[in-house]
C-alpha positions as a Markdown table, in Angstrom:
| # | Residue | x | y | z |
|---|---|---|---|---|
| 1 | Met | -13.0 | -27.6 | 7.6 |
| 2 | Glu | -13.5 | -24.3 | 9.9 |
| 3 | Lys | -12.0 | -21.2 | 8.4 |
| 4 | Ser | -9.2 | -19.5 | 10.0 |
| 5 | Tyr | -10.1 | -16.3 | 9.0 |
| 6 | Phe | -13.5 | -13.8 | 9.4 |
| 7 | Val | -15.8 | -12.7 | 6.5 |
| 8 | His | -18.5 | -10.9 | 7.7 |
| 9 | Glu | -21.6 | -11.7 | 6.0 |
| 10 | Ser | -22.3 | -9.1 | 3.4 |
| 11 | Ser | -19.2 | -9.3 | 1.9 |
| 12 | Tyr | -18.8 | -12.2 | -0.9 |
| 13 | Val | -14.9 | -14.1 | -1.3 |
| 14 | Asp | -15.0 | -16.0 | -5.0 |
| 15 | Glu | -13.6 | -19.3 | -5.3 |
| 16 | Gly | -9.6 | -19.5 | -5.7 |
| 17 | Cys | -8.4 | -17.3 | -3.0 |
| 18 | Ser | -6.3 | -17.8 | -0.8 |
| 19 | Ile | -6.8 | -16.1 | 2.9 |
| 20 | Gly | -4.4 | -16.4 | 5.9 |
| 21 | Ala | -5.0 | -17.2 | 9.1 |
| 22 | Gly | -6.5 | -14.4 | 11.6 |
| 23 | Thr | -7.5 | -11.9 | 8.3 |
| 24 | Arg | -10.5 | -10.4 | 9.0 |
| 25 | Ile | -12.8 | -8.6 | 5.9 |
| 26 | Trp | -15.8 | -6.6 | 7.1 |
| 27 | His | -19.1 | -5.0 | 5.7 |
| 28 | Phe | -20.0 | -5.2 | 2.3 |
| 29 | Ser | -16.2 | -6.0 | 0.9 |
| 30 | His | -15.9 | -8.2 | -2.6 |
| 31 | Ile | -12.8 | -10.5 | -2.4 |
| 32 | Met | -12.2 | -11.8 | -6.3 |
| 33 | Lys | -11.0 | -15.5 | -7.7 |
| 34 | Gly | -7.0 | -15.6 | -7.1 |
| 35 | Cys | -6.2 | -13.1 | -4.7 |
| 36 | Val | -3.4 | -13.8 | -2.2 |
| 37 | Ile | -4.0 | -12.5 | 1.2 |
| 38 | Gly | -1.7 | -13.4 | 3.8 |
| 39 | Glu | -2.4 | -13.1 | 7.8 |
| 40 | Lys | -3.4 | -11.1 | 10.2 |
| 41 | Cys | -4.5 | -8.7 | 7.2 |
| 42 | Asn | -7.4 | -5.8 | 8.0 |
| 43 | Ile | -9.8 | -5.7 | 5.0 |
| 44 | Gly | -12.1 | -3.0 | 5.6 |
| 45 | Gln | -16.0 | -1.7 | 4.8 |
| 46 | Asn | -16.6 | -1.6 | 1.5 |
| 47 | Val | -13.7 | -2.8 | -0.1 |
| 48 | Val | -12.5 | -4.8 | -3.3 |
| 49 | Ile | -9.4 | -6.9 | -4.1 |
| 50 | Ser | -9.2 | -7.3 | -7.8 |
| 51 | Pro | -8.2 | -10.8 | -9.5 |
| 52 | Gly | -4.7 | -11.8 | -8.8 |
| 53 | Val | -4.2 | -9.0 | -6.2 |
| 54 | Val | -1.3 | -9.9 | -3.5 |
| 55 | Leu | -1.5 | -8.6 | 0.0 |
| 56 | Gly | 1.4 | -10.0 | 2.3 |
| 57 | Asn | 0.8 | -10.5 | 6.2 |
| 58 | Gly | -0.5 | -8.0 | 8.4 |
| 59 | Val | -2.2 | -5.2 | 5.6 |
| 60 | Lys | -4.6 | -3.3 | 6.7 |
| 61 | Ile | -7.5 | -1.4 | 4.2 |
| 62 | Gln | -9.2 | 1.1 | 5.7 |
| 63 | Asn | -13.0 | 2.0 | 4.2 |
| 64 | Asn | -13.7 | 2.5 | 0.7 |
| 65 | Val | -10.2 | 1.0 | -0.9 |
| 66 | Ser | -10.3 | -0.7 | -4.6 |
| 67 | Val | -6.9 | -2.8 | -5.2 |
| 68 | Tyr | -7.0 | -3.5 | -8.9 |
| 69 | Thr | -5.2 | -6.4 | -10.3 |
| 70 | Gly | -1.3 | -5.5 | -10.8 |
| 71 | Val | -0.9 | -4.5 | -7.1 |
| 72 | Val | 1.1 | -5.9 | -4.8 |
| 73 | Cys | 1.4 | -5.3 | -1.3 |
| 74 | Glu | 3.9 | -6.3 | 0.9 |
| 75 | Asp | 4.0 | -7.1 | 4.7 |
| 76 | Gly | 2.5 | -4.4 | 7.1 |
| 77 | Val | 1.1 | -2.1 | 4.2 |
| 78 | Phe | -1.7 | 0.3 | 5.3 |
| 79 | Leu | -4.3 | 1.8 | 3.1 |
| 80 | Gly | -6.2 | 4.7 | 4.2 |
| 81 | Pro | -9.8 | 5.3 | 3.5 |
| 82 | Ser | -11.5 | 5.8 | 0.0 |
| 83 | Cys | -7.5 | 5.9 | -1.8 |
| 84 | Val | -7.1 | 5.0 | -5.1 |
| 85 | Phe | -4.9 | 2.9 | -7.4 |
| 86 | Thr | -4.9 | 2.6 | -11.5 |
| 87 | Asn | -3.9 | -0.2 | -13.7 |
| 88 | Val | -3.9 | 1.2 | -16.8 |
| 89 | Ile | -2.2 | 4.2 | -18.0 |
| 90 | Asn | -4.6 | 5.6 | -21.0 |
| 91 | Pro | -8.1 | 4.1 | -19.9 |
| 92 | Arg | -10.7 | 3.8 | -22.6 |
| 93 | Ala | -14.2 | 2.4 | -21.9 |
| 94 | Phe | -14.4 | 1.3 | -25.6 |
| 95 | Ile | -11.1 | -0.2 | -25.7 |
| 96 | Glu | -10.4 | -3.1 | -23.4 |
| 97 | Arg | -6.9 | -3.2 | -22.6 |
| 98 | Lys | -6.3 | -5.8 | -19.4 |
| 99 | Asn | -3.3 | -6.9 | -21.5 |
| 100 | Glu | -1.5 | -3.8 | -20.6 |
| 101 | Tyr | -2.1 | -3.5 | -17.2 |
| 102 | Arg | 1.1 | -2.1 | -14.7 |
| 103 | Lys | 2.3 | -3.5 | -12.4 |
| 104 | Thr | 2.3 | -1.1 | -8.5 |
| 105 | Ile | 4.4 | -2.9 | -6.0 |
| 106 | Ile | 3.8 | -0.7 | -1.8 |
| 107 | Arg | 6.7 | -1.9 | -0.1 |
| 108 | Gln | 7.4 | -3.4 | 3.5 |
| 109 | Gly | 5.6 | -1.3 | 6.1 |
| 110 | Ala | 4.7 | 1.7 | 3.6 |
| 111 | Ser | 1.4 | 4.1 | 4.1 |
| 112 | Ile | -0.8 | 5.8 | 2.3 |
| 113 | Gly | -2.7 | 8.7 | 3.3 |
| 114 | Ala | -6.3 | 8.8 | 2.8 |
| 115 | Asn | -8.2 | 9.9 | -0.7 |
| 116 | Ala | -4.4 | 9.7 | -2.6 |
| 117 | Thr | -3.9 | 8.0 | -6.0 |
| 118 | Ile | -1.3 | 6.0 | -7.3 |
| 119 | Val | -1.0 | 5.8 | -10.4 |
| 120 | Cys | -0.3 | 2.9 | -11.9 |
| 121 | Gly | 3.6 | 1.7 | -13.0 |
| 122 | His | 5.2 | 3.3 | -9.7 |
| 123 | Asp | 6.3 | 1.6 | -6.9 |
| 124 | Ile | 6.6 | 2.8 | -3.3 |
| 125 | Gly | 9.3 | 2.1 | -0.9 |
| 126 | Arg | 9.8 | 0.5 | 2.3 |
| 127 | Tyr | 8.6 | 2.6 | 5.6 |
| 128 | Ala | 7.8 | 5.7 | 2.7 |
| 129 | Phe | 4.6 | 7.8 | 3.8 |
| 130 | Val | 2.0 | 9.1 | 1.0 |
| 131 | Gly | 0.1 | 12.1 | 2.1 |
| 132 | Ala | -3.3 | 12.5 | 2.1 |
| 133 | Gly | -4.4 | 13.4 | -1.3 |
| 134 | Ala | -1.3 | 12.7 | -2.7 |
| 135 | Val | -1.0 | 12.0 | -6.2 |
| 136 | Val | 1.7 | 10.2 | -7.0 |
| 137 | Thr | 3.1 | 10.0 | -10.4 |
| 138 | Lys | 6.6 | 8.6 | -10.0 |
| 139 | Asn | 8.1 | 6.1 | -7.7 |
| 140 | Val | 8.7 | 6.9 | -3.9 |
| 141 | Pro | 12.1 | 5.5 | -2.6 |
| 142 | Asp | 12.5 | 4.0 | 0.6 |
| 143 | Tyr | 11.5 | 6.4 | 3.9 |
| 144 | Ala | 10.2 | 9.2 | 1.6 |
| 145 | Met | 7.6 | 11.4 | 3.0 |
| 146 | Val | 5.4 | 12.8 | -0.3 |
| 147 | Tyr | 2.6 | 14.4 | -0.5 |
| 148 | Gly | 1.0 | 17.1 | -3.0 |
| 149 | Ser | -0.1 | 17.0 | -6.6 |
| 150 | Pro | 2.3 | 15.9 | -8.3 |
| 151 | Ala | 3.8 | 14.4 | -4.9 |
| 152 | Arg | 6.6 | 15.1 | -4.6 |
| 153 | Ile | 9.1 | 14.3 | -1.6 |
| 154 | Arg | 9.1 | 16.6 | 1.5 |
| 155 | Gly | 11.4 | 14.9 | 3.8 |
| 156 | Tyr | 11.9 | 11.5 | 5.6 |
| 157 | Val | 10.6 | 9.6 | 8.2 |
| 158 | Cys | 11.4 | 6.5 | 10.3 |
| 159 | Gln | 10.3 | 3.0 | 10.5 |
| 160 | Cys | 7.9 | 4.2 | 13.7 |
| 161 | Gly | 6.5 | 6.7 | 10.9 |
| 162 | Glu | 8.1 | 10.1 | 12.8 |
| 163 | Lys | 9.5 | 12.6 | 10.8 |
| 164 | Leu | 13.5 | 12.5 | 10.6 |
| 165 | His | 15.7 | 15.2 | 10.8 |
| 166 | Phe | 19.4 | 15.1 | 9.0 |
| 167 | Ser | 22.2 | 16.5 | 10.1 |
| 168 | Glu | 26.0 | 15.5 | 7.9 |
| 169 | Gly | 23.9 | 12.7 | 6.2 |
| 170 | Arg | 22.9 | 11.1 | 9.6 |
| 171 | Ala | 19.8 | 11.1 | 11.8 |
| 172 | Val | 17.9 | 9.8 | 14.9 |
| 173 | Cys | 14.5 | 9.1 | 15.2 |
| 174 | Ala | 13.6 | 11.5 | 18.6 |
| 175 | Ala | 10.6 | 8.5 | 19.2 |
| 176 | Cys | 12.5 | 5.4 | 19.4 |
| 177 | Gly | 16.0 | 5.8 | 18.4 |
| 178 | Lys | 16.4 | 4.3 | 15.4 |
| 179 | Lys | 19.4 | 5.4 | 13.2 |
| 180 | Tyr | 19.5 | 6.1 | 9.3 |
| 181 | Asp | 22.5 | 7.1 | 6.9 |
| 182 | Met | 21.2 | 9.0 | 3.8 |
| 183 | Asn | 23.8 | 9.0 | 0.7 |
| 184 | Glu | 24.9 | 11.6 | -1.9 |
| 185 | Asn | 21.6 | 10.7 | -3.9 |
| 186 | Ser | 19.4 | 11.1 | -1.2 |
| 187 | Glu | 18.8 | 7.1 | -0.5 |
| 188 | Val | 18.0 | 6.3 | 3.3 |
| 189 | Lys | 18.6 | 3.5 | 4.6 |
| 190 | Glu | 18.5 | 2.5 | 8.8 |
| 191 | Ile | 21.7 | 1.7 | 10.5 |
| 192 | Leu | 21.9 | -1.6 | 12.0 |
């Protein structure tokens, strides 16, 4: 049976993986057993997807990223070059802590910039934007733009990635026209 996805000859895909149609896996990558990868994903060069990782449809992973057990990326997630995930909060080489892996969910449409670090157990909200080099040490709300070390909310972005400018709790994206509402708890929602 012909595969409905592409794997470069220098990459390895372990048995027991599920890979969706139209997905492309490029040079020197390793997809480990038990992974679920959706349709039309793009896995860059030198990427490791650890056992049990789940990637939704249309996920793009740039070069030199290791996605460790416990990470779930929903549809349309972007992982920038050399971004880093952890899965144990207090690792030691001489103590096995595989039963202590913490789950990290990257919600639909979120983007993580180059060289950002996501400390395990913290979720990234829908369409959130994590800036390059950020160190995420707590949950990131939907549409939030965070950067710095530790990462802090510096504003909010539209689904299209443009910065939103709120006035009296409302914003209209200057690029695409989508409308947003911010409540008294600084939670942002799209107005349909």
